[in-house]
C-alpha positions in Angstrom: 8.2 -39.0 34.2 6.0 -39.4 37.2 2.5 -39.4 37.0 2.3 -37.2 33.6 0.8 -38.9 30.9 -0.5 -38.2 26.9 -3.9 -38.4 25.8 -3.8 -39.3 22.3 -7.4 -39.1 21.7 -7.2 -35.7 23.3 -4.0 -34.4 22.2 -2.8 -32.9 25.9 -0.5 -33.8 28.6 -1.7 -34.7 32.2 1.3 -33.9 34.7 -0.8 -35.2 37.5 -3.6 -37.9 37.4 -6.9 -36.4 35.9 -9.2 -36.4 39.5 -12.5 -36.9 36.8 -11.2 -39.9 34.7 -11.8 -43.7 36.1 -10.1 -47.0 35.5 -11.0 -50.3 35.4 -11.5 -52.6 38.1 -12.7 -56.0 36.6 -13.0 -58.1 33.2 -16.5 -56.7 33.3 -15.3 -52.9 32.2 -16.7 -51.4 35.1 -15.1 -48.2 36.5 -14.1 -46.5 39.6 -13.3 -43.2 40.2 -9.1 -43.2 39.9 -8.3 -42.5 44.0 -4.3 -41.9 43.4 -4.6 -38.2 43.2 -2.8 -37.0 46.1 1.4 -36.4 47.0 1.6 -36.7 42.6 4.6 -35.3 40.5 4.9 -35.6 37.0 8.0 -33.7 34.7 8.0 -33.4 31.0 10.9 -32.1 29.3 12.3 -31.6 25.5 14.5 -34.6 25.0 17.3 -32.8 23.7 19.7 -30.5 25.8 18.8 -26.5 23.9 21.8 -23.6 24.5 20.1 -21.1 27.1 23.1 -18.5 27.3 24.6 -16.3 25.4 20.7 -16.6 23.8 17.5 -15.1 24.2 14.3 -17.2 24.1 10.6 -17.4 23.5 8.2 -19.8 24.2 4.2 -19.7 24.3 2.4 -22.7 25.8 -1.2 -23.1 27.5 -2.0 -24.3 30.5 -5.3 -25.8 32.2 -5.5 -26.4 35.4 -9.3 -27.1 37.2 -9.8 -27.5 41.2 -12.2 -30.8 41.4 -12.4 -31.1 45.2 -15.4 -30.3 47.0 -13.6 -28.7 49.7 -12.9 -24.9 50.0 -9.8 -23.7 49.4 -8.4 -27.4 49.3 -7.0 -27.4 45.6 -3.4 -27.6 45.0 -0.9 -27.5 44.3 0.6 -25.9 40.6 2.4 -26.2 37.5 5.7 -24.7 36.6 7.6 -24.1 33.7 11.2 -25.4 34.3 14.6 -25.0 32.6 16.4 -28.3 34.5 20.5 -28.8 34.2 19.6 -32.5 33.5 16.9 -35.3 32.5 17.0 -37.5 35.2 14.0 -38.4 37.8 12.3 -35.8 39.8 13.5 -35.7 43.9 11.3 -38.4 45.8 9.4 -36.1 48.3 9.4 -32.9 46.2 5.8 -33.5 45.8 3.1 -30.7 47.0 4.1 -27.2 47.9 7.6 -28.4 46.2 6.0 -28.7 42.7 8.1 -31.3 41.7 11.3 -29.0 42.0 13.0 -29.1 45.4 12.5 -30.6 48.6 13.6 -29.9 52.1 17.1 -30.7 51.4 17.6 -28.5 48.5 15.2 -25.9 49.1 17.2 -22.5 49.0 19.7 -24.2 47.5 21.7 -23.6 44.5 20.3 -26.4 42.0 20.9 -25.5 38.6 17.4 -24.9 37.6 14.9 -21.9 37.4 10.9 -22.2 37.4 8.1 -20.0 36.6 5.5 -21.4 38.5 1.5 -20.6 38.5 0.5 -21.6 42.3 -2.6 -22.7 43.2 -2.2 -23.5 46.9 -0.9 -20.9 48.9 1.5 -21.7 51.3 2.9 -19.6 54.0 5.6 -18.0 51.9 2.8 -16.8 49.3 1.0 -14.1 48.4 -2.2 -16.0 48.1 -3.8 -19.2 45.8 -3.3 -17.5 42.6 0.1 -15.6 41.5 2.8 -16.6 39.4 6.4 -16.9 40.6 9.9 -17.0 39.4 11.6 -19.2 41.6 15.6 -20.1 41.5 17.4 -21.2 44.4 13.8 -22.8 46.1 10.2 -22.6 46.1 10.0 -19.3 48.0 9.7 -17.0 44.4 12.1 -14.4 44.2 9.2 -12.2 42.7 5.5 -12.9 42.2 2.6 -11.3 40.8 -1.1 -12.2 41.2 -3.3 -13.5 38.5 -6.2 -11.9 40.1 -5.0 -8.2 39.7 -5.7 -9.1 35.8 -9.0 -10.9 36.1 -7.3 -14.5 36.0 -8.2 -17.1 37.9 -5.6 -20.4 37.2 -7.6 -22.8 38.7 -10.8 -22.0 37.2 -10.8 -24.4 34.4 -10.2 -22.2 32.0 -7.2 -22.4 29.5 -4.7 -19.7 29.6 -2.3 -18.8 27.2 0.9 -17.9 28.3 4.1 -16.2 26.4 7.8 -16.1 28.6 10.5 -13.5 26.5 13.8 -13.9 27.4 16.2 -10.9 26.1 19.7 -12.1 26.9 21.3 -8.3 26.4 19.3 -6.9 29.1 18.7 -10.0 31.1 15.0 -9.1 30.8 12.7 -11.8 31.7 9.3 -10.9 30.8 5.6 -12.7 31.4 2.2 -12.3 29.8 -0.9 -14.1 30.3 -4.5 -14.2 28.8 -7.7 -16.6 28.8 -7.2 -18.4 25.5 -10.1 -18.0 22.8 -11.0 -14.8 24.6 -10.0 -12.7 21.7 -8.1 -10.1 24.6 -4.7 -9.1 24.5 -1.8 -10.2 26.9 -1.6 -8.8 30.4 1.9 -8.2 31.2 2.6 -10.0 34.9 6.3 -9.9 35.5 9.4 -7.8 34.4 12.2 -9.3 36.0 16.2 -9.2 35.8 17.4 -12.5 35.6 21.4 -13.3 35.2 20.8 -17.4 33.4 24.3 -17.8 33.2 24.5 -17.4 36.6 21.2 -19.3 37.1 21.3 -22.5 34.9 24.1 -24.6 32.7 25.0 -23.1 29.6 23.1 -26.2 27.7 19.9 -27.5 30.0 16.2 -29.1 29.3 13.5 -27.5 29.3 9.8 -28.2 30.0 7.3 -28.7 32.8 6.5 -29.7 36.4 3.6 -30.3 38.7 2.9 -31.6 41.7 -0.6 -32.2 44.2 -0.2 -32.5 48.0 -3.1 -33.2 50.1 -5.5 -31.9 47.8 -5.8 -32.5 44.0 -6.4 -30.8 40.7 -6.2 -31.2 37.0 -2.6 -29.8 35.2 -2.3 -30.0 31.8 -0.6 -28.9 29.0 -2.8 -28.0 25.8 0.2 -26.9 23.5 3.6 -25.7 23.5 6.0 -23.7 21.0 10.0 -22.8 22.0 11.9 -20.6 19.9 15.5 -19.5 20.2 18.2 -16.9 19.2 21.9 -17.4 19.9 23.8 -14.5 20.6 27.6 -13.6 20.4 30.1 -15.5 22.7 30.6 -11.9 24.4 28.0 -9.0 25.3 31.1 -7.1 26.4 31.7 -3.6 24.2 35.7 -3.0 24.5 36.5 0.6 24.6 39.9 1.0 22.1 43.4 1.6 23.9 44.3 5.2 24.9 47.2 6.6 22.7 49.2 9.6 22.4 52.7 11.0 23.2 51.7 11.4 27.3 51.1 7.3 27.5 53.6 7.1 30.9 52.0 9.9 32.3 48.7 8.2 31.6 49.3 5.0 33.3 51.1 6.9 36.2 47.1 8.3 36.9 46.1 4.8 36.5 48.1 3.4 39.2 47.4 6.6 41.3 43.9 5.8 41.1 44.6 2.2 41.9 46.5 2.9 45.1 44.6 5.7 46.1 41.1 3.3 45.7 42.5 0.7 48.0 43.6 2.7 50.3 39.9 4.3 51.5 38.9 0.5 50.7 41.4 -0.5 53.6 40.0 2.5 55.8 36.9 1.4 54.8 37.1 -2.3 56.2 38.6 -0.9 59.4 36.0 1.5 60.2 33.5 -1.3 59.4 35.1 -4.0 61.9 35.9 -1.3 64.5 31.7 -0.4 64.2 30.8 -4.5 63.9 32.9 -5.4 67.1 31.9 -2.0 69.2 28.0 -3.5 68.1 28.5 -7.1 69.2 29.7 -6.5 72.6 26.8 -3.9 73.4 24.6 -6.8 72.6 26.5 -9.4 74.1 26.2 -7.4 77.2 22.0 -7.1 76.6 22.2 -10.8 76.5 21.1 -13.0 79.4 22.7 -15.8 80.2 20.8 -18.9 80.9 22.7 -20.8 83.5 24.9 -23.8 81.7 24.7 -22.1 78.5 25.8 -19.4 76.4 23.7 -16.5 75.4 20.6 -17.1 73.2 22.3 -15.4 70.0 25.0 -17.8 70.4 22.5 -20.7 70.3 20.5 -19.0 68.0 23.5 -18.5 65.5 24.2 -22.3 65.5 20.5 -22.6 64.1 19.9 -22.2 59.9 17.8 -20.0 59.2 16.7 -18.8 62.7 14.5 -15.6 63.0 15.4 -12.4 62.8 16.3 -10.4 66.2 14.5 -7.4 67.2 15.6 -4.8 69.7 13.3 -4.3 72.8 13.0 -0.5 71.7 11.6 -1.7 68.6 9.0 -3.9 70.1 8.1 -1.1 73.1 7.0 1.0 70.4 5.5 -1.0 68.2 3.1 -2.0 71.0 2.5 1.6 72.9 5.2 0.3 75.6 3.4 -2.7 76.2 0.0 -1.2 77.1 -2.9 -2.8 78.7 -5.1 -1.0 75.3 -2.9 -3.7 72.9 -3.3 -6.3 75.4 -5.0 -9.2 73.3 -4.9 -12.3 76.3 -2.8 -13.9 79.0 -1.2 -17.8 78.8 0.6 -19.6 80.7 4.1 -18.2 80.2 3.7 -14.3 79.8 1.0 -12.4 77.9 0.5 -11.8 74.1 0.5 -8.1 72.8 -0.8 -6.4 69.4 2.0 -4.6 67.4 2.1 -2.4 64.5 5.3 -2.5 63.7 5.4 0.3 60.8 3.1 2.7 62.2 0.9 4.9 59.6 1.8 1.7 57.1 0.0 -1.0 55.7 -1.8 -2.9 58.2 -1.6 -6.1 56.4 1.8 -6.5 56.7 3.1 -4.3 59.5 0.7 -5.9 62.7 2.1 -8.6 64.6 1.7 -10.2 68.0 4.0 -9.9 70.5 4.1 -12.3 73.3 6.5 -11.2 76.5 7.3 -13.9 78.5 9.0 -13.6 81.9 12.6 -14.4 82.0 12.7 -15.3 86.1 11.2 -18.7 84.8 13.3 -21.7 84.3 10.3 -23.1 82.2 10.0 -19.7 80.1 13.7 -20.3 79.3 12.9 -23.7 77.8 9.8 -22.3 76.4 11.3 -19.5 74.6 14.1 -21.9 73.2 11.9 -24.5 72.0 9.1 -22.3 70.1 12.3 -20.4 68.4 14.5 -23.4 67.1 10.8 -24.9 66.3 8.2 -23.0 64.8 10.8 -20.8 63.6 12.1 -23.1 60.5 8.7 -24.3 59.9 6.6 -23.3 56.7 3.4 -24.0 56.3 0.0 -22.4 55.7 -1.8 -23.6 58.6 0.9 -22.8 61.1 1.2 -19.6 63.1 4.3 -17.7 61.7 7.8 -16.5 63.7 8.8 -13.4 62.4 11.2 -13.0 65.2 12.4 -12.6 68.5 14.1 -10.6 71.4 15.9 -11.2 74.4 17.2 -8.2 76.3 16.6 -6.2 79.9 16.0 -9.4 81.6 12.6 -10.1 79.1 12.3 -12.6 76.5 9.9 -11.7 73.7 8.3 -13.5 70.6 6.9 -12.1 67.6 4.1 -13.6 65.2 1.5 -13.4 63.0 -1.2 -11.2 64.2 -4.5 -13.4 64.2 -7.3 -10.8 63.5 -9.7 -13.3 65.0 -8.3 -14.7 67.4 -8.6 -18.4 69.0 -11.0 -21.1 68.1 -12.0 -21.2 71.5 -13.5 -17.8 71.9 -15.9 -18.5 68.8 -16.8 -22.1 70.4 -17.2 -21.0 73.8 -17.6 -17.4 74.6 -21.5 -16.2 73.7 -20.5 -12.8 73.9 -18.2 -13.5 70.6 -20.9 -12.4 68.0 -22.9 -15.0 65.6 -21.0 -18.4 65.7 -18.9 -20.2 63.4 -21.3 -21.8 61.0 -20.4 -25.5 59.9 -18.7 -25.0 56.4 -15.9 -22.7 58.3 -15.7 -25.3 61.6 -15.0 -28.5 58.7 -12.3 -25.6 57.1 -10.5 -25.4 60.0 -10.8 -29.1 61.0 -9.0 -29.9 57.5 -6.3 -27.1 58.0 -5.1 -28.3 61.3 -5.2 -31.6 60.3 -3.0 -30.5 57.6 -1.1 -28.7 60.1 -0.5 -31.6 61.7 0.4 -34.1 58.9 3.2 -31.3 57.9 4.5 -32.0 61.7 4.5 -35.5 61.5 5.6 -36.6 58.0 6.4 -33.7 55.9 9.1 -31.8 57.5 12.8 -32.5 57.6 12.0 -34.2 61.4 9.1 -35.0 63.3 7.6 -32.3 65.2 4.8 -33.6 68.3 3.1 -30.4 69.0 1.8 -32.1 72.5 -0.8 -29.0 73.2 -3.5 -29.2 70.6 -6.5 -27.3 71.7 -8.5 -24.8 70.5 -7.0 -22.2 72.4 -3.8 -23.0 70.5 -5.8 -23.0 67.1 -5.6 -19.6 65.8 -7.5 -18.0 62.8 -6.6 -15.5 60.2 -8.7 -13.1 58.3 -10.9 -15.7 56.4 -11.1 -17.9 59.5 -8.2 -20.5 58.2 -7.0 -22.3 61.4 -3.3 -21.5 62.5 -1.9 -24.0 65.0 0.7 -21.8 67.4 2.1 -21.9 70.4 5.2 -24.8 70.2 6.6 -24.1 73.6 5.9 -27.3 74.6 7.1 -29.1 70.8 9.9 -31.1 70.4 11.4 -32.3 67.8 12.5 -35.8 67.0 14.1 -38.3 63.7 11.5 -40.0 61.6 12.4 -43.0 63.8 9.8 -45.1 64.5 11.9 -47.2 66.9 12.2 -44.5 68.9 9.7 -42.6 68.6 9.3 -41.0 72.2 10.2 -37.5 72.6 10.3 -36.4 76.8 10.2 -38.0 79.6 8.6 -35.3 81.2 4.3 -34.7 81.3 3.0 -31.9 79.2 0.0 -30.5 78.1 -3.5 -29.9 79.2 -5.5 -31.8 81.3 -8.3 -33.4 79.3 -6.4 -33.4 75.6 -3.8 -35.4 77.3 -3.6 -39.1 76.2 -4.2 -41.4 78.8 -1.0 -43.4 78.3 1.0 -40.5 78.5 0.7 -40.4 82.1 2.1 -44.2 82.5 5.0 -43.7 79.6 5.8 -39.8 80.8 6.4 -39.9 76.5 4.7 -38.2 73.9 4.2 -39.3 70.6 2.3 -38.7 67.2 0.0 -40.6 68.6 -0.7 -38.5 71.5 -0.9 -35.6 68.9 -3.9 -37.6 67.3 -5.6 -38.1 70.5 -5.7 -34.1 71.0 -6.7 -33.5 67.8 -9.7 -36.2 68.3 -11.0 -34.3 71.2 -11.0 -30.6 69.3 -12.8 -32.2 66.3 -15.6 -33.6 69.2 -15.2 -29.8 71.1 -16.0 -28.2 67.3 -19.0 -30.5 66.4 -20.6 -30.7 69.5 -19.8 -26.6 70.6 -18.8 -28.0 74.3 -15.6 -28.2 76.4 -13.7 -31.3 77.3 -15.1 -31.4 80.5 -18.1 -29.2 81.5 -18.6 -28.0 84.6 -22.2 -26.7 84.5 -23.5 -30.1 82.9 -25.2 -33.1 84.0 -23.0 -35.8 85.4 -23.9 -38.2 82.4 -22.5 -35.5 80.1 -20.0 -33.7 82.1 -17.5 -35.5 79.9 -17.6 -35.0 76.5 -16.1 -38.2 75.3 -18.4 -40.3 77.4 -21.6 -38.5 76.4 -20.5 -38.4 72.5 -19.8 -42.2 72.8 -23.2 -42.7 75.0 -25.2 -41.4 72.6 -23.3 -43.4 69.4 -23.9 -46.6 71.1 -27.7 -45.6 71.1 -27.7 -45.0 67.5 -28.2 -41.1 68.0 -25.1 -39.5 67.5 -26.4 -36.8 65.8 -28.3 -35.5 68.7 -24.9 -33.8 70.2 -24.4 -31.4 67.4 -24.0 -27.9 68.9 -27.4 -26.3 69.3 -26.1 -23.3 67.7 -25.8 -24.8 64.0 -29.7 -25.4 64.4 -31.2 -23.8 61.5 -28.3 -23.7 59.4 -27.3 -25.3 56.8 -25.0 -28.0 56.9 -24.3 -31.4 55.9 -25.3 -33.8 58.3 -23.7 -37.0 56.9 -20.1 -34.9 57.2 -20.8 -33.7 60.9 -21.5 -37.2 61.2 -18.1 -38.9 60.0 -16.5 -35.8 62.4 -18.1 -37.1 65.2 -17.3 -41.0 64.4 -13.7 -39.6 63.8 -13.0 -37.6 66.6 -14.1 -41.0 68.6 -11.6 -43.1 66.9 -9.0 -40.6 67.0 -9.4 -40.4 70.9 -9.6 -44.2 71.0 -7.8 -45.2 74.4 -5.3 -47.5 72.8 -2.7 -45.5 70.7 -2.5 -48.5 68.4 -6.3 -48.6 67.2 -6.1 -44.6 66.5 -6.1 -43.7 62.6 -3.1 -42.0 61.4 -3.3 -38.3 61.5 -2.4 -38.6 57.3 -5.4 -41.0 57.7 -7.8 -38.5 59.6 -7.2 -35.9 56.7 -8.4 -38.6 54.0 -11.8 -39.0 55.8 -12.0 -35.1 56.2 -11.5 -34.0 52.9 -12.8 -37.3 50.7 -16.6 -38.3 51.4 -15.7 -41.9 50.0 -12.9 -42.7 52.2 -13.7 -45.5 54.6 -14.5 -44.6 58.3 -12.3 -46.1 60.9 -13.8 -48.8 63.0 -15.4 -48.2 66.3 -17.0 -50.8 69.2 -20.6 -50.6 69.9 -19.3 -49.0 72.9 -16.7 -47.1 74.3 -13.9 -49.2 75.2 -11.5 -48.7 78.6 -8.0 -48.2 78.5 -5.9 -50.7 80.9 -2.5 -49.8 82.4 0.4 -51.6 83.3 3.2 -50.6 85.1 6.1 -52.8 84.5 8.0 -54.7 88.0 11.4 -53.7 88.7 14.1 -56.2 87.4 14.5 -59.4 89.6 10.7 -59.4 90.5 9.2 -62.7 91.3 5.9 -63.6 89.6 4.1 -66.0 92.0 0.5 -65.6 89.5 -0.4 -63.5 87.1 -3.6 -62.3 85.2 -4.8 -59.7 83.1 -7.6 -59.2 81.3 -8.9 -55.9 78.9 -11.8 -55.5 77.2 -11.3 -53.8 74.4 -15.1 -54.0 73.0 -16.3 -52.3 76.2 -18.2 -54.0 78.9 -16.6 -55.0 82.4 -12.6 -54.8 82.4 -11.2 -56.0 85.5 -7.1 -57.1 86.3 -5.2 -58.9 88.4 -1.0 -59.5 89.1 0.8 -60.5 91.8 4.1 -60.2 92.2 6.7 -61.0 95.0 9.6 -59.0 95.1 11.8 -57.5 97.6 12.0 -54.1 96.1 8.3 -53.4 95.3 5.4 -54.4 93.8 3.8 -54.2 90.5 0.2 -52.3 90.1 -2.2 -51.8 87.7 -4.7 -49.0 86.6 -7.7 -48.8 84.7 -8.6 -45.4 83.1 -11.3 -44.0 81.3 -9.5 -41.1 79.1 -10.5 -37.5 78.3 -10.9 -36.9 82.2 
């Protein structure tokens, strides 16, 4: 089903298209690379249903997964052995991280299927990009095990033997792996309790599923064997009935035990109810109410999968009472502190960043709720994860992943911040940021407009992977192109705000792309969007890069800190041109974030077309209803050069105005 195919000449099954394969492009048998590799789903199932319980089974198979892309860490997404309730086609939006198993509507719900995933892409909920997991109700595995711990890499291009044993008596699922033809014994990866009778139908289909997302790899089944043994209908051990002369007395004892158990149970339930009511009343007293709203707790109770609520005392202890020594920085709506939720524990899991917002600000209250209801429900490897929140003592607190390398702007502009970022890391950061925006704009259940994409909001994890954060200005909208606007209030940072927003007052996916274009130019040049100490001709980044591009010298604006390092000139040239295209003053002429990501990760992707000189943007404020036109002419030169406009309006209520704007200022 889907993109799965059988290779007769080689006797194997490709679940997703082979990136190294070629397809005929003409009758002359010319060939070209197969480019339909992204967002693919392939599924292969045995044609008949098999009895899964009560039964024990063993299945062995050999998988071959190989990363083909040249971009570091852009591989994905993985392959899975599945037990499915039906043989109908997969969900259409289950590509990428969902591995053809779930989508945003079914993830986390009972779907009568079980999967053993071999995951090659690290999402926010994954331990790494090389692990085995057991998935029951969603793509977040119930239990995982790292392949690297046993010296194996799923995507290394080596065939891997897998053996899965299920003991129907003990309800035990065991997974073993080894490299094929290595002569080594199987390594035991997982041994987990799984009650199949509560997970999948009695009769179900077995097979394999795989998917790709924005990047791709080979997903191949080389061989497969499945065998099962039926068990007795009931595995209950029945004890003989008690007999003897005191049967009536025995019955009385049983009744007494039963009545006593019920009485104790009712007492415990009552005590628990009293404790719950008292705790809730105390919490409600601590919850400061926003004027015109209920408490934060009441609002968040209506949000599905709301983040965890921390107590103020927990976060105060974690940050050493919000001491100056733990202060990481300050922003527009608060300060951020380093915190350790488990002092003395494993830093890799206990370190967090705690953002403290003043509740006295109405703007701060809006930011607080926006971050919780937005980022708290998002899951992507290139987004900063929100772990929880607190609202006590007139304080608003948010708890995030701790990013040990801070924000991108520090590495671009802070001369005291150690060695500069090399180009390979910068390019990977841009790819990660584009992937995050694609998820927000197109891949989540609702479209999210970030509205404040800039280097200071791009955090860097331990491995310098990009994590987009600060969702205080973000807004949720439905996937409805007929009404793309999300706000009538200006928001964002000057220099990164698309020029049309000044006139429409509305942010869109295109305005996020504009901000991303500015970030691309900053990353490639090492300069801020507006430099205070530069010559007048170089003070505005976009003007400066456009000028050099017009002269055919665009590489002259590459960050001097990259000189002497090993970087791909063609790759950085493509990034600069893409940055100019994304920052085009006409939102309709900007590429989508999906197109931008394609250009970043695929060196063969065609670049957007640009005029030879920088275009000008002209925006017209429409007249009020009832205005009478006596003359009107409007000229806009999108190819550059002089631009003029004149529009004369006679009206008793007002006049029309036109404005010419150079974006990026």
